[in-house]
Steps between C-alpha positions, in 0.01 A plus 500: 500500500467125445338346807688171467833681471419709806410190704826327405707806592327531837557129560871535415535793741334303781687174441844602369529842666731648232742762629467736205298572188747338261480173692120518501492557123736205438289270719184613322653449154565136587128446566328744265541502123479879452754777440711655772336837434150356566621344826661830597176692435299243696735535799461878481121471508499250787732723697287811437190308612676390818472128420876448521763690693861515395796599718602751237192650333509443127516814292491518121826609336468864381523530123705819513858504626451821702218336696707182547784708649261603779425142607674289763647278228729782387637583847827324413548753216468805725720344768770426241483851354494655848808308616691588183419871528567507877840339446591747227400798716690376804812433292494852357389683814683316779877526553676174575619609846167600659378241751251333535380593149801317362345171609182580308718583201676162522180300548306671222807492276535124544133443412533740207801321354446135593122466469294768322648482146471121480161492676343751260654325196379160624145629533525651152617170349273275707174661615332318796262311269782381269543123478814303426475367144634155593321434830191712441533636855531857622851624574527442875622743768834326553583526130400866498726580796794322337438674168464840667835476676677340203373756250590787735855370526513482120335836428706721731841413343342537156382852587850581623654363181271712282569812708873443458461587130310823570631845600358451853710193582450260791421742781244494778249746354484357145481142631222589746295684236551221246379236747203720594398534135543125450278417797234753390501360146491130592239549775272697265531236228429235766182661630371552144565134411348382827182699432473372143558140610224516761257664257563223245450233766157634601393499134571129452 
């Protein structure tokens, strides 16, 4: 570890008090003419030695997808999959006239139709580290929310249209299963892309 680099990073932490690792790396890049990967490794060493303390301890990104799926960064994936499966099960297993389970059916159904398809597709198209080509900035949360809802409203009618030309037709069970498969597919593509994007970033 370069002593000068370490001193600058410690100084930045004390003076600027960055809220997260990405902010610390960006501040360090403005003052140190070395690669992002070298700064990242230096931060790791300083943290392991107890010379700096971060609110969220910095952990290297696992190289294998299976290991990445066990980290906190992939919690969104399991929550998305869990909600989609839970909705499908409650639709198939719960009659419409049984209270209060009907309310759970309505709430989960609304999330399943209006949010999950677009949310998973948005993450597949724009992983968290993806930057806008024109502005060079990351796609912000407001844009992601708008895209998630807009794409959901576009995907659901499209699924219905495609089912209309199949033997199953536009019925509850085929529509539910089709949306479940769509969410599973888009979310899996999204988590794979997210992992690859973060791996590439740490190698720069």
